[in-house]
N, C-alpha and C positions, 0 to 999 in steps of 0.2 A: 898173183894175177895170171890168169890163163889167157894166152894168146894162141888162138887156134883158127886155122882155115880148113874146114872139112873138105876132103877129097872124096867124091863119090865114084867108086870104081865099078860098081854095078848097082842094080836096084836092091840088092840084098846086103851090101856092105858099105860102110862109111869109114874112111881112114881119117883120123884127127891127130896131126902132130901138135904136141903141146910142149912149150918151153917150161922146164922144171929144174930148178937148182942149177942153172947155168948149162944145162944139157937139154936135149929134146927126148921126149918119150913118144911112143906112137900108141894111140888108142884105136882099136879096131872094133867096130860094132857090126856084128854078124846077125842079121835079122832072121835068116833061115834057121839057125840053131839057137837063136836068142842067147848069144854069148858075147860078152865084153872081154876083149883081150887088152892087156896093158903090156907093151914091150918096152923094157927099160934097159939101156946098155950098161948101167952102173950096177955093181954087185949089191946084193941086198944087205942092208944094215942089220946087224944082229938084234937091234931093238925091235925091228919089224918082222923077225923070223916067224913068230907064232901068229901074227896078224898082218899079212902083207898089204891088205887094202887100206890100212890106217895111214900109210904114207901118201896115198893118193885121194883121200877123202874129199878135200876141198875141190880138187880138179874134177872129180867124178860128179860131185853135187852140182857144180857150175855147168858142166856139159849136159847133165840130165835136165836141168832147169831150162837152159836155152835151147836145147834140141827139141824138147816138147813144145816150147813156144813157137819155134821156127816151123816145125812140121805141122802144127795146128793151122798155121797161116797158109803154108804151101800145099799140103795135102790133108785136108780135114778128116777124111775117112781112112787114113793110112794106118797100117800096123806100127809105123814108126812113132805113133803117139803114145805107145805104152811106156811105162816107167822102166827105164833101163837099169835102175838100181835093183830091180827084182830079177834081172837076168843073171845067169851063171857068170861068174867073174873068174878069169884066169890071168894070173900075174906071172910074167916071164921076166926074170931079172938076168943081168949079165949076158944079154943077147949080143952076139958078135956083130960088129959093124965094120964096114969097109969105108975108109976115107978116100975120096977121089981127088 
């Protein structure tokens, strides 16, 4: 289950924190470069070494579906209505985190 509250930091980027396997990952949608970043603080599992997006398929499909529906209501003529599954995807694992 994806629990996400998107944070819009500018008109060209959306940050989406997602709870995944008892941790949080951060998904960044950058409209300017049409790039989807997945920042995961956990090390990559060797199973997913050759195909890193396989680990996040359910989350990305859910976000792509609901983002398109929400943006169609909010801004019908926006470029955010594109299919983000077709964007370039960059997966960064083992991202250092600071606990406060």
